[in-house]
N, CA, C, O and the ligand as a Tripos MOL2 file, in Angstrom:
@<TRIPOS>MOLECULE
protein
  285   283    72     0     0
PROTEIN
NO_CHARGES

@<TRIPOS>ATOM
      1 N          52.0450  -29.6700  -15.0840 N.3       1 MET1
      2 CA         51.6640  -29.0980  -13.7970 C.3       1 MET1
      3 C          51.5490  -27.5540  -13.9230 C.2       1 MET1
      4 O          52.5000  -26.8770  -14.3150 O.2       1 MET1
      5 N          50.4090  -27.0500  -13.5930 N.am      2 ALA2
      6 CA         50.1910  -25.5950  -13.6660 C.3       2 ALA2
      7 C          50.8970  -24.8790  -12.5210 C.2       2 ALA2
      8 O          51.1140  -25.4280  -11.4410 O.2       2 ALA2
      9 N          51.2370  -23.6580  -12.8040 N.am      3 GLU3
     10 CA         51.9240  -22.8920  -11.8200 C.3       3 GLU3
     11 C          50.9490  -21.9910  -11.0800 C.2       3 GLU3
     12 O          50.2840  -21.1810  -11.7250 O.2       3 GLU3
     13 N          50.8290  -22.0880   -9.7670 N.am      4 PRO4
     14 CA         49.8900  -21.1930   -9.0510 C.3       4 PRO4
     15 C          50.5510  -19.8290   -8.8110 C.2       4 PRO4
     16 O          51.6980  -19.7710   -8.3670 O.2       4 PRO4
     17 N          49.8790  -18.7970   -9.0850 N.am      5 ILE5
     18 CA         50.4160  -17.4370   -8.8490 C.3       5 ILE5
     19 C          49.6190  -16.8340   -7.6950 C.2       5 ILE5
     20 O          48.3990  -16.6870   -7.7600 O.2       5 ILE5
     21 N          50.3390  -16.4970   -6.6600 N.am      6 HIS6
     22 CA         49.6950  -15.9680   -5.4530 C.3       6 HIS6
     23 C          49.5270  -14.4830   -5.5990 C.2       6 HIS6
     24 O          50.4430  -13.7710   -6.0100 O.2       6 HIS6
     25 N          48.3380  -14.0200   -5.2570 N.am      7 LEU7
     26 CA         47.9900  -12.5890   -5.4100 C.3       7 LEU7
     27 C          47.3990  -12.0610   -4.0930 C.2       7 LEU7
     28 O          46.6530  -12.7330   -3.3810 O.2       7 LEU7
     29 N          47.7770  -10.8440   -3.8330 N.am      8 LYS8
     30 CA         47.1390  -10.1430   -2.6780 C.3       8 LYS8
     31 C          46.8650   -8.7230   -3.1400 C.2       8 LYS8
     32 O          47.7760   -7.9360   -3.3970 O.2       8 LYS8
     33 N          45.5800   -8.4280   -3.2350 N.am      9 VAL9
     34 CA         45.1940   -7.1280   -3.8100 C.3       9 VAL9
     35 C          44.0590   -6.5510   -2.9420 C.2       9 VAL9
     36 O          43.4670   -7.2660   -2.1340 O.2       9 VAL9
     37 N          43.7720   -5.2890   -3.1150 N.am     10 SER10
     38 CA         42.6230   -4.7540   -2.3960 C.3      10 SER10
     39 C          41.5070   -4.3930   -3.3690 C.2      10 SER10
     40 O          41.7610   -3.9310   -4.4820 O.2      10 SER10
     41 N          40.2950   -4.6070   -2.9410 N.am     11 CYS11
     42 CA         39.1100   -4.3560   -3.7350 C.3      11 CYS11
     43 C          39.0080   -2.8630   -4.0910 C.2      11 CYS11
     44 O          39.1440   -2.0020   -3.2220 O.2      11 CYS11
     45 N          38.7660   -2.5630   -5.3940 N.am     12 HIS12
     46 CA         38.6360   -1.1880   -5.8210 C.3      12 HIS12
     47 C          37.4460   -0.4960   -5.1630 C.2      12 HIS12
     48 O          37.4640    0.7080   -4.9100 O.2      12 HIS12
     49 N          36.4100   -1.2920   -4.8920 N.am     13 ALA13
     50 CA         35.1650   -0.6870   -4.3610 C.3      13 ALA13
     51 C          35.1690   -0.5200   -2.8400 C.2      13 ALA13
     52 O          34.8680    0.5620   -2.3380 O.2      13 ALA13
     53 N          35.5070   -1.5800   -2.1080 N.am     14 CYS14
     54 CA         35.3770   -1.5220   -0.6410 C.3      14 CYS14
     55 C          36.7020   -1.5570    0.0890 C.2      14 CYS14
     56 O          36.7290   -1.3290    1.2980 O.2      14 CYS14
     57 N          37.7950   -1.8290   -0.5870 N.am     15 GLY15
     58 CA         39.0790   -1.8580    0.0680 C.3      15 GLY15
     59 C          39.4310   -3.1600    0.7730 C.2      15 GLY15
     60 O          40.4950   -3.2830    1.3810 O.2      15 GLY15
     61 N          38.5490   -4.1040    0.6880 N.am     16 TYR16
     62 CA         38.8150   -5.4340    1.2870 C.3      16 TYR16
     63 C          40.0280   -6.0980    0.6820 C.2      16 TYR16
     64 O          40.2160   -6.0560   -0.5330 O.2      16 TYR16
     65 N          40.8580   -6.7140    1.5110 N.am     17 THR17
     66 CA         42.0140   -7.3750    0.9920 C.3      17 THR17
     67 C          41.6700   -8.7480    0.4700 C.2      17 THR17
     68 O          41.1870   -9.5930    1.2240 O.2      17 THR17
     69 N          41.9050   -8.9860   -0.7920 N.am     18 ILE18
     70 CA         41.6030  -10.2380   -1.4420 C.3      18 ILE18
     71 C          42.8750  -11.0310   -1.6490 C.2      18 ILE18
     72 O          43.8080  -10.5540   -2.2930 O.2      18 ILE18
     73 N          42.9210  -12.2140   -1.1200 N.am     19 GLU19
     74 CA         44.0690  -13.0860   -1.2990 C.3      19 GLU19
     75 C          43.6680  -14.3540   -1.9460 C.2      19 GLU19
     76 O          42.6800  -14.9710   -1.5470 O.2      19 GLU19
     77 N          44.4000  -14.7680   -2.9330 N.am     20 GLY20
     78 CA         44.0270  -16.0110   -3.6210 C.3      20 GLY20
     79 C          45.1030  -16.4010   -4.6340 C.2      20 GLY20
     80 O          46.2070  -15.8560   -4.6420 O.2      20 GLY20
     81 N          44.7470  -17.3550   -5.4800 N.am     21 THR21
     82 CA         45.6940  -17.8110   -6.4820 C.3      21 THR21
     83 C          45.0510  -17.8170   -7.8640 C.2      21 THR21
     84 O          43.8450  -17.9960   -8.0310 O.2      21 THR21
     85 N          45.9380  -17.6080   -8.8540 N.am     22 ALA22
     86 CA         45.5420  -17.7150  -10.2430 C.3      22 ALA22
     87 C          46.3230  -18.8740  -10.8320 C.2      22 ALA22
     88 O          47.4150  -19.1980  -10.3650 O.2      22 ALA22
     89 N          45.7810  -19.4750  -11.8210 N.am     23 ARG23
     90 CA         46.4890  -20.6200  -12.4340 C.3      23 ARG23
     91 C          47.1760  -20.1540  -13.7220 C.2      23 ARG23
     92 O          46.5530  -19.5010  -14.5590 O.2      23 ARG23
     93 N          48.4250  -20.4820  -13.8720 N.am     24 TYR24
     94 CA         49.1640  -20.1930  -15.0900 C.3      24 TYR24
     95 C          49.6240  -21.5150  -15.7140 C.2      24 TYR24
     96 O          50.3230  -22.2930  -15.0660 O.2      24 TYR24
     97 N          49.2420  -21.7670  -16.9450 N.am     25 GLY25
     98 CA         49.6340  -22.9910  -17.6140 C.3      25 GLY25
     99 C          48.6000  -24.0700  -17.4820 C.2      25 GLY25
    100 O          47.6750  -23.9480  -16.6790 O.2      25 GLY25
    101 N          48.7340  -25.1290  -18.2550 N.am     26 PRO26
    102 CA         47.7550  -26.2090  -18.2170 C.3      26 PRO26
    103 C          48.0380  -27.1420  -17.0890 C.2      26 PRO26
    104 O          49.1370  -27.1480  -16.5340 O.2      26 PRO26
    105 N          47.0380  -27.9480  -16.7380 N.am     27 GLY27
    106 CA         47.2390  -29.0170  -15.7340 C.3      27 GLY27
    107 C          46.5880  -28.7030  -14.4050 C.2      27 GLY27
    108 O          45.8830  -27.7090  -14.2310 O.2      27 GLY27
    109 N          46.8550  -29.5790  -13.5020 N.am     28 HIS28
    110 CA         46.2170  -29.5060  -12.1820 C.3      28 HIS28
    111 C          46.9660  -28.4920  -11.2910 C.2      28 HIS28
    112 O          48.1910  -28.3850  -11.3370 O.2      28 HIS28
    113 N          46.1940  -27.7610  -10.4880 N.am     29 TYR29
    114 CA         46.8400  -26.9690   -9.4400 C.3      29 TYR29
    115 C          45.9270  -26.8830   -8.2570 C.2      29 TYR29
    116 O          44.7180  -27.0870   -8.3730 O.2      29 TYR29
    117 N          46.5030  -26.5800   -7.1090 N.am     30 VAL30
    118 CA         45.7040  -26.5300   -5.8720 C.3      30 VAL30
    119 C          45.2830  -25.0780   -5.6310 C.2      30 VAL30
    120 O          46.1290  -24.1960   -5.4840 O.2      30 VAL30
    121 N          44.0190  -24.8480   -5.5920 N.am     31 GLN31
    122 CA         43.4520  -23.5280   -5.3350 C.3      31 GLN31
    123 C          43.6090  -23.1310   -3.9140 C.2      31 GLN31
    124 O          43.3410  -23.9240   -3.0110 O.2      31 GLN31
    125 N          44.0540  -21.8800   -3.6800 N.am     32 GLU32
    126 CA         44.0990  -21.3600   -2.3150 C.3      32 GLU32
    127 C          43.3910  -20.0490   -2.2800 C.2      32 GLU32
    128 O          43.6080  -19.2030   -3.1480 O.2      32 GLU32
    129 N          42.5580  -19.8560   -1.3110 N.am     33 GLY33
    130 CA         41.8530  -18.5920   -1.1450 C.3      33 GLY33
    131 C          40.8680  -18.3250   -2.2820 C.2      33 GLY33
    132 O          40.1630  -19.2250   -2.7380 O.2      33 GLY33
    133 N          40.8360  -17.0750   -2.7250 N.am     34 ILE34
    134 CA         39.8900  -16.6500   -3.7020 C.3      34 ILE34
    135 C          40.3890  -17.0240   -5.1340 C.2      34 ILE34
    136 O          41.5550  -16.7690   -5.4370 O.2      34 ILE34
    137 N          39.5550  -17.6140   -6.0110 N.am     35 PRO35
    138 CA         40.0350  -17.8920   -7.3100 C.3      35 PRO35
    139 C          40.1170  -16.6720   -8.2280 C.2      35 PRO35
    140 O          39.1520  -15.9120   -8.3140 O.2      35 PRO35
    141 N          41.2310  -16.4680   -8.9080 N.am     36 PHE36
    142 CA         41.4140  -15.3880   -9.8530 C.3      36 PHE36
    143 C          41.4140  -15.9530  -11.2470 C.2      36 PHE36
    144 O          41.9410  -17.0340  -11.5090 O.2      36 PHE36
    145 N          40.7890  -15.1680  -12.1620 N.am     37 GLU37
    146 CA         40.8800  -15.5330  -13.5640 C.3      37 GLU37
    147 C          42.1150  -14.8580  -14.1020 C.2      37 GLU37
    148 O          42.3010  -13.6530  -13.9320 O.2      37 GLU37
    149 N          42.9730  -15.6460  -14.7590 N.am     38 PHE38
    150 CA         44.2940  -15.1500  -15.2060 C.3      38 PHE38
    151 C          44.3190  -15.0360  -16.7120 C.2      38 PHE38
    152 O          44.0410  -16.0080  -17.4150 O.2      38 PHE38
    153 N          44.6500  -13.8560  -17.2170 N.am     39 ILE39
    154 CA         44.7150  -13.6880  -18.6900 C.3      39 ILE39
    155 C          46.1320  -13.1430  -18.9810 C.2      39 ILE39
    156 O          46.4730  -12.0220  -18.6010 O.2      39 ILE39
    157 N          46.9240  -13.9510  -19.6490 N.am     40 ALA40
    158 CA         48.2660  -13.5620  -20.0220 C.3      40 ALA40
    159 C          48.1800  -12.5590  -21.2010 C.2      40 ALA40
    160 O          47.4640  -12.8160  -22.1690 O.2      40 ALA40
    161 N          48.8900  -11.4450  -21.1280 N.am     41 ILE41
    162 CA         48.8120  -10.4520  -22.1760 C.3      41 ILE41
    163 C          50.1940  -10.1410  -22.7530 C.2      41 ILE41
    164 O          50.3020   -9.3360  -23.6780 O.2      41 ILE41
    165 N          51.2300  -10.7490  -22.2360 N.am     42 GLY42
    166 CA         52.5200  -10.5380  -22.8300 C.3      42 GLY42
    167 C          53.6760  -10.9800  -21.9560 C.2      42 GLY42
    168 O          53.4750  -11.5180  -20.8680 O.2      42 GLY42
    169 N          54.8850  -10.7510  -22.4380 N.am     43 LYS43
    170 CA         56.0430  -11.1480  -21.7220 C.3      43 LYS43
    171 C          56.9840   -9.9820  -21.6070 C.2      43 LYS43
    172 O          57.0010   -9.1230  -22.4880 O.2      43 LYS43
    173 N          57.7650   -9.9190  -20.5570 N.am     44 GLU44
    174 CA         58.7060   -8.8760  -20.3510 C.3      44 GLU44
    175 C          60.0510   -9.4740  -20.0520 C.2      44 GLU44
    176 O          60.1390  -10.4330  -19.2840 O.2      44 GLU44
    177 N          61.0810   -8.9530  -20.6190 N.am     45 ILE45
    178 CA         62.4040   -9.4250  -20.2910 C.3      45 ILE45
    179 C          63.0240   -8.3940  -19.3440 C.2      45 ILE45
    180 O          63.2290   -7.2410  -19.7230 O.2      45 ILE45
    181 N          63.3090   -8.7980  -18.1560 N.am     46 THR46
    182 CA         63.9270   -7.8610  -17.2010 C.3      46 THR46
    183 C          65.2970   -8.3880  -16.7970 C.2      46 THR46
    184 O          65.7120   -9.4520  -17.2560 O.2      46 THR46
    185 N          65.9790   -7.6740  -15.9710 N.am     47 ALA47
    186 CA         67.3120   -8.0680  -15.5130 C.3      47 ALA47
    187 C          67.2340   -9.3770  -14.7380 C.2      47 ALA47
    188 O          68.1980  -10.1410  -14.6960 O.2      47 ALA47
    189 N          66.0800   -9.6300  -14.1250 N.am     48 LYS48
    190 CA         65.9170  -10.8240  -13.2960 C.3      48 LYS48
    191 C          65.4370  -12.0010  -14.1660 C.2      48 LYS48
    192 O          65.3240  -13.1200  -13.6660 O.2      48 LYS48
    193 N          65.1580  -11.7720  -15.4330 N.am     49 GLY49
    194 CA         64.7150  -12.8760  -16.2990 C.3      49 GLY49
    195 C          63.3710  -12.5930  -16.9180 C.2      49 GLY49
    196 O          62.9090  -11.4520  -16.9630 O.2      49 GLY49
    197 N          62.7570  -13.6460  -17.3920 N.am     50 ARG50
    198 CA         61.4560  -13.4790  -18.0510 C.3      50 ARG50
    199 C          60.3350  -13.3390  -17.0530 C.2      50 ARG50
    200 O          60.3530  -13.9580  -15.9890 O.2      50 ARG50
    201 N          59.3740  -12.5390  -17.3950 N.am     51 ARG51
    202 CA         58.2720  -12.2920  -16.4980 C.3      51 ARG51
    203 C          57.0280  -12.1960  -17.3410 C.2      51 ARG51
    204 O          57.0190  -11.5720  -18.4020 O.2      51 ARG51
    205 N          55.9670  -12.8320  -16.8480 N.am     52 VAL52
    206 CA         54.7260  -12.7970  -17.6020 C.3      52 VAL52
    207 C          53.8870  -11.6040  -17.1850 C.2      52 VAL52
    208 O          53.6950  -11.3390  -15.9980 O.2      52 VAL52
    209 N          53.3910  -10.8900  -18.1880 N.am     53 LYS53
    210 CA         52.4880   -9.8080  -17.9030 C.3      53 LYS53
    211 C          51.0790  -10.2900  -18.0580 C.2      53 LYS53
    212 O          50.7660  -10.9850  -19.0250 O.2      53 LYS53
    213 N          50.2240   -9.9430  -17.1410 N.am     54 ALA54
    214 CA         48.8910  -10.5340  -17.2170 C.3      54 ALA54
    215 C          47.8650   -9.6590  -16.5000 C.2      54 ALA54
    216 O          48.1950   -8.7630  -15.7230 O.2      54 ALA54
    217 N          46.6280   -9.9620  -16.8000 N.am     55 GLU55
    218 CA         45.5000   -9.3870  -16.1010 C.3      55 GLU55
    219 C          44.8960  -10.4400  -15.2090 C.2      55 GLU55
    220 O          44.7830  -11.6010  -15.6040 O.2      55 GLU55
    221 N          44.5090  -10.0570  -14.0210 N.am     56 ALA56
    222 CA         43.8530  -10.9820  -13.1290 C.3      56 ALA56
    223 C          42.4790  -10.3970  -12.7850 C.2      56 ALA56
    224 O          42.3630   -9.2090  -12.4830 O.2      56 ALA56
    225 N          41.4800  -11.2060  -12.8310 N.am     57 ILE57
    226 CA         40.1330  -10.7340  -12.5270 C.3      57 ILE57
    227 C          39.5710  -11.5860  -11.4020 C.2      57 ILE57
    228 O          39.7050  -12.8100  -11.4060 O.2      57 ILE57
    229 N          38.9390  -10.9270  -10.4380 N.am     58 CYS58
    230 CA         38.2900  -11.7140   -9.3810 C.3      58 CYS58
    231 C          37.1020  -10.9190   -8.8630 C.2      58 CYS58
    232 O          36.9890   -9.7080   -9.0540 O.2      58 CYS58
    233 N          36.2250  -11.6590   -8.2000 N.am     59 VAL59
    234 CA         35.0550  -11.0690   -7.6190 C.3      59 VAL59
    235 C          35.2860  -10.8780   -6.1340 C.2      59 VAL59
    236 O          35.6280  -11.8450   -5.4540 O.2      59 VAL59
    237 N          35.1190   -9.6980   -5.6030 N.am     60 CYS60
    238 CA         35.3050   -9.4500   -4.2010 C.3      60 CYS60
    239 C          34.3310  -10.2680   -3.3890 C.2      60 CYS60
    240 O          33.1290  -10.2020   -3.6460 O.2      60 CYS60
    241 N          34.8000  -11.0510   -2.4030 N.am     61 PRO61
    242 CA         33.9200  -11.8780   -1.5810 C.3      61 PRO61
    243 C          33.0570  -11.0390   -0.6530 C.2      61 PRO61
    244 O          32.0450  -11.5250   -0.1490 O.2      61 PRO61
    245 N          33.4400   -9.7820   -0.4150 N.am     62 LYS62
    246 CA         32.6800   -8.9520    0.5170 C.3      62 LYS62
    247 C          31.5800   -8.1730   -0.1540 C.2      62 LYS62
    248 O          30.4540   -8.1470    0.3420 O.2      62 LYS62
    249 N          31.8830   -7.5220   -1.2970 N.am     63 CYS63
    250 CA         30.8530   -6.6620   -1.9440 C.3      63 CYS63
    251 C          30.4450   -7.1480   -3.3360 C.2      63 CYS63
    252 O          29.6000   -6.5300   -3.9850 O.2      63 CYS63
    253 N          31.0320   -8.2400   -3.7920 N.am     64 THR64
    254 CA         30.7010   -8.9020   -5.0710 C.3      64 THR64
    255 C          30.9840   -8.0440   -6.3270 C.2      64 THR64
    256 O          30.4810   -8.3270   -7.4140 O.2      64 THR64
    257 N          31.8040   -6.9900   -6.1440 N.am     65 VAL65
    258 CA         32.2510   -6.2220   -7.3010 C.3      65 VAL65
    259 C          33.3680   -6.9430   -8.0080 C.2      65 VAL65
    260 O          34.2550   -7.5090   -7.3690 O.2      65 VAL65
    261 N          33.3300   -6.9260   -9.3350 N.am     66 LYS66
    262 CA         34.3390   -7.5620  -10.1530 C.3      66 LYS66
    263 C          35.5140   -6.6410  -10.2990 C.2      66 LYS66
    264 O          35.3510   -5.5080  -10.7500 O.2      66 LYS66
    265 N          36.7150   -7.0940   -9.9270 N.am     67 ASN67
    266 CA         37.9140   -6.2400   -9.9520 C.3      67 ASN67
    267 C          38.8870   -6.7760  -10.9970 C.2      67 ASN67
    268 O          38.9540   -7.9820  -11.2310 O.2      67 ASN67
    269 N          39.6350   -5.8790  -11.6190 N.am     68 LYS68
    270 CA         40.6340   -6.2620  -12.5940 C.3      68 LYS68
    271 C          41.9490   -5.6460  -12.1910 C.2      68 LYS68
    272 O          42.0060   -4.4700  -11.8300 O.2      68 LYS68
    273 N          43.0420   -6.4550  -12.2510 N.am     69 TYR69
    274 CA         44.3820   -5.9960  -11.8690 C.3      69 TYR69
    275 C          45.3610   -6.3120  -12.9390 C.2      69 TYR69
    276 O          45.2380   -7.3320  -13.6180 O.2      69 TYR69
    277 N          46.3330   -5.4620  -13.1080 N.am     70 LEU70
    278 CA         47.5060   -5.7750  -13.9940 C.3      70 LEU70
    279 C          48.5850   -6.3380  -13.1080 C.2      70 LEU70
    280 O          48.9540   -5.7510  -12.0910 O.2      70 LEU70
    281 N          49.0750   -7.4690  -13.5050 N.am     71 ILE71
    282 CA         50.1390   -8.0790  -12.6810 C.3      71 ILE71
    283 C          51.3610   -8.4120  -13.5030 C.2      71 ILE71
    284 O          52.3430   -8.9280  -12.9680 O.2      71 ILE71
    285 ZN         34.7860   -5.2390   -2.3340 Zn       72 ZN72
@<TRIPOS>BOND
     1     1     2 1
     2     2     3 1
     3     3     4 2
     4     3     5 am
     5     5     6 1
     6     6     7 1
     7     7     8 2
     8     7     9 am
     9     9    10 1
    10    10    11 1
    11    11    12 2
    12    11    13 am
    13    13    14 1
    14    14    15 1
    15    15    16 2
    16    15    17 am
    17    17    18 1
    18    18    19 1
    19    19    20 2
    20    19    21 am
    21    21    22 1
    22    22    23 1
    23    23    24 2
    24    23    25 am
    25    25    26 1
    26    26    27 1
    27    27    28 2
    28    27    29 am
    29    29    30 1
    30    30    31 1
    31    31    32 2
    32    31    33 am
    33    33    34 1
    34    34    35 1
    35    35    36 2
    36    35    37 am
    37    37    38 1
    38    38    39 1
    39    39    40 2
    40    39    41 am
    41    41    42 1
    42    42    43 1
    43    43    44 2
    44    43    45 am
    45    45    46 1
    46    46    47 1
    47    47    48 2
    48    47    49 am
    49    49    50 1
    50    50    51 1
    51    51    52 2
    52    51    53 am
    53    53    54 1
    54    54    55 1
    55    55    56 2
    56    55    57 am
    57    57    58 1
    58    58    59 1
    59    59    60 2
    60    59    61 am
    61    61    62 1
    62    62    63 1
    63    63    64 2
    64    63    65 am
    65    65    66 1
    66    66    67 1
    67    67    68 2
    68    67    69 am
    69    69    70 1
    70    70    71 1
    71    71    72 2
    72    71    73 am
    73    73    74 1
    74    74    75 1
    75    75    76 2
    76    75    77 am
    77    77    78 1
    78    78    79 1
    79    79    80 2
    80    79    81 am
    81    81    82 1
    82    82    83 1
    83    83    84 2
    84    83    85 am
    85    85    86 1
    86    86    87 1
    87    87    88 2
    88    87    89 am
    89    89    90 1
    90    90    91 1
    91    91    92 2
    92    91    93 am
    93    93    94 1
    94    94    95 1
    95    95    96 2
    96    95    97 am
    97    97    98 1
    98    98    99 1
    99    99   100 2
   100    99   101 am
   101   101   102 1
   102   102   103 1
   103   103   104 2
   104   103   105 am
   105   105   106 1
   106   106   107 1
   107   107   108 2
   108   107   109 am
   109   109   110 1
   110   110   111 1
   111   111   112 2
   112   111   113 am
   113   113   114 1
   114   114   115 1
   115   115   116 2
   116   115   117 am
   117   117   118 1
   118   118   119 1
   119   119   120 2
   120   119   121 am
   121   121   122 1
   122   122   123 1
   123   123   124 2
   124   123   125 am
   125   125   126 1
   126   126   127 1
   127   127   128 2
   128   127   129 am
   129   129   130 1
   130   130   131 1
   131   131   132 2
   132   131   133 am
   133   133   134 1
   134   134   135 1
   135   135   136 2
   136   135   137 am
   137   137   138 1
   138   138   139 1
   139   139   140 2
   140   139   141 am
   141   141   142 1
   142   142   143 1
   143   143   144 2
   144   143   145 am
   145   145   146 1
   146   146   147 1
   147   147   148 2
   148   147   149 am
   149   149   150 1
   150   150   151 1
   151   151   152 2
   152   151   153 am
   153   153   154 1
   154   154   155 1
   155   155   156 2
   156   155   157 am
   157   157   158 1
   158   158   159 1
   159   159   160 2
   160   159   161 am
   161   161   162 1
   162   162   163 1
   163   163   164 2
   164   163   165 am
   165   165   166 1
   166   166   167 1
   167   167   168 2
   168   167   169 am
   169   169   170 1
   170   170   171 1
   171   171   172 2
   172   171   173 am
   173   173   174 1
   174   174   175 1
   175   175   176 2
   176   175   177 am
   177   177   178 1
   178   178   179 1
   179   179   180 2
   180   179   181 am
   181   181   182 1
   182   182   183 1
   183   183   184 2
   184   183   185 am
   185   185   186 1
   186   186   187 1
   187   187   188 2
   188   187   189 am
   189   189   190 1
   190   190   191 1
   191   191   192 2
   192   191   193 am
   193   193   194 1
   194   194   195 1
   195   195   196 2
   196   195   197 am
   197   197   198 1
   198   198   199 1
   199   199   200 2
   200   199   201 am
   201   201   202 1
   202   202   203 1
   203   203   204 2
   204   203   205 am
   205   205   206 1
   206   206   207 1
   207   207   208 2
   208   207   209 am
   209   209   210 1
   210   210   211 1
   211   211   212 2
   212   211   213 am
   213   213   214 1
   214   214   215 1
   215   215   216 2
   216   215   217 am
   217   217   218 1
   218   218   219 1
   219   219   220 2
   220   219   221 am
   221   221   222 1
   222   222   223 1
   223   223   224 2
   224   223   225 am
   225   225   226 1
   226   226   227 1
   227   227   228 2
   228   227   229 am
   229   229   230 1
   230   230   231 1
   231   231   232 2
   232   231   233 am
   233   233   234 1
   234   234   235 1
   235   235   236 2
   236   235   237 am
   237   237   238 1
   238   238   239 1
   239   239   240 2
   240   239   241 am
   241   241   242 1
   242   242   243 1
   243   243   244 2
   244   243   245 am
   245   245   246 1
   246   246   247 1
   247   247   248 2
   248   247   249 am
   249   249   250 1
   250   250   251 1
   251   251   252 2
   252   251   253 am
   253   253   254 1
   254   254   255 1
   255   255   256 2
   256   255   257 am
   257   257   258 1
   258   258   259 1
   259   259   260 2
   260   259   261 am
   261   261   262 1
   262   262   263 1
   263   263   264 2
   264   263   265 am
   265   265   266 1
   266   266   267 1
   267   267   268 2
   268   267   269 am
   269   269   270 1
   270   270   271 1
   271   271   272 2
   272   271   273 am
   273   273   274 1
   274   274   275 1
   275   275   276 2
   276   275   277 am
   277   277   278 1
   278   278   279 1
   279   279   280 2
   280   279   281 am
   281   281   282 1
   282   282   283 1
   283   283   284 2
@<TRIPOS>SUBSTRUCTURE
     1 MET1         2 RESIDUE 1 A MET
     2 ALA2         6 RESIDUE 1 A ALA
     3 GLU3        10 RESIDUE 1 A GLU
     4 PRO4        14 RESIDUE 1 A PRO
     5 ILE5        18 RESIDUE 1 A ILE
     6 HIS6        22 RESIDUE 1 A HIS
     7 LEU7        26 RESIDUE 1 A LEU
     8 LYS8        30 RESIDUE 1 A LYS
     9 VAL9        34 RESIDUE 1 A VAL
    10 SER10       38 RESIDUE 1 A SER
    11 CYS11       42 RESIDUE 1 A CYS
    12 HIS12       46 RESIDUE 1 A HIS
    13 ALA13       50 RESIDUE 1 A ALA
    14 CYS14       54 RESIDUE 1 A CYS
    15 GLY15       58 RESIDUE 1 A GLY
    16 TYR16       62 RESIDUE 1 A TYR
    17 THR17       66 RESIDUE 1 A THR
    18 ILE18       70 RESIDUE 1 A ILE
    19 GLU19       74 RESIDUE 1 A GLU
    20 GLY20       78 RESIDUE 1 A GLY
    21 THR21       82 RESIDUE 1 A THR
    22 ALA22       86 RESIDUE 1 A ALA
    23 ARG23       90 RESIDUE 1 A ARG
    24 TYR24       94 RESIDUE 1 A TYR
    25 GLY25       98 RESIDUE 1 A GLY
    26 PRO26      102 RESIDUE 1 A PRO
    27 GLY27      106 RESIDUE 1 A GLY
    28 HIS28      110 RESIDUE 1 A HIS
    29 TYR29      114 RESIDUE 1 A TYR
    30 VAL30      118 RESIDUE 1 A VAL
    31 GLN31      122 RESIDUE 1 A GLN
    32 GLU32      126 RESIDUE 1 A GLU
    33 GLY33      130 RESIDUE 1 A GLY
    34 ILE34      134 RESIDUE 1 A ILE
    35 PRO35      138 RESIDUE 1 A PRO
    36 PHE36      142 RESIDUE 1 A PHE
    37 GLU37      146 RESIDUE 1 A GLU
    38 PHE38      150 RESIDUE 1 A PHE
    39 ILE39      154 RESIDUE 1 A ILE
    40 ALA40      158 RESIDUE 1 A ALA
    41 ILE41      162 RESIDUE 1 A ILE
    42 GLY42      166 RESIDUE 1 A GLY
    43 LYS43      170 RESIDUE 1 A LYS
    44 GLU44      174 RESIDUE 1 A GLU
    45 ILE45      178 RESIDUE 1 A ILE
    46 THR46      182 RESIDUE 1 A THR
    47 ALA47      186 RESIDUE 1 A ALA
    48 LYS48      190 RESIDUE 1 A LYS
    49 GLY49      194 RESIDUE 1 A GLY
    50 ARG50      198 RESIDUE 1 A ARG
    51 ARG51      202 RESIDUE 1 A ARG
    52 VAL52      206 RESIDUE 1 A VAL
    53 LYS53      210 RESIDUE 1 A LYS
    54 ALA54      214 RESIDUE 1 A ALA
    55 GLU55      218 RESIDUE 1 A GLU
    56 ALA56      222 RESIDUE 1 A ALA
    57 ILE57      226 RESIDUE 1 A ILE
    58 CYS58      230 RESIDUE 1 A CYS
    59 VAL59      234 RESIDUE 1 A VAL
    60 CYS60      238 RESIDUE 1 A CYS
    61 PRO61      242 RESIDUE 1 A PRO
    62 LYS62      246 RESIDUE 1 A LYS
    63 CYS63      250 RESIDUE 1 A CYS
    64 THR64      254 RESIDUE 1 A THR
    65 VAL65      258 RESIDUE 1 A VAL
    66 LYS66      262 RESIDUE 1 A LYS
    67 ASN67      266 RESIDUE 1 A ASN
    68 LYS68      270 RESIDUE 1 A LYS
    69 TYR69      274 RESIDUE 1 A TYR
    70 LEU70      278 RESIDUE 1 A LEU
    71 ILE71      282 RESIDUE 1 A ILE
    72 ZN72       285 GROUP 0 **** ****
C-alpha cells in the first residue's frame, strides 16, 4: 500500500494555493486534489525519527506553470 503525502504549496508564478497528494512507495493509493510527482532524494534522521527528503513537482491548475518544491 502506497503512502499518500499531502502537500499544500503556493505557485511560484501566480501565488495560487495548490493542494494535492504525492504517492510514496509502490501500490495503490487514492489521489486527492492535484497530483504531484514525487522524487525521493534522500533520508534524514531527526529527533522525531526518519524522514524522507524529496522533490515534488506539479503543474499549477491556474496558470499551467510547472513548479518544483523541496519537501
Ligand atoms: Zn500558477
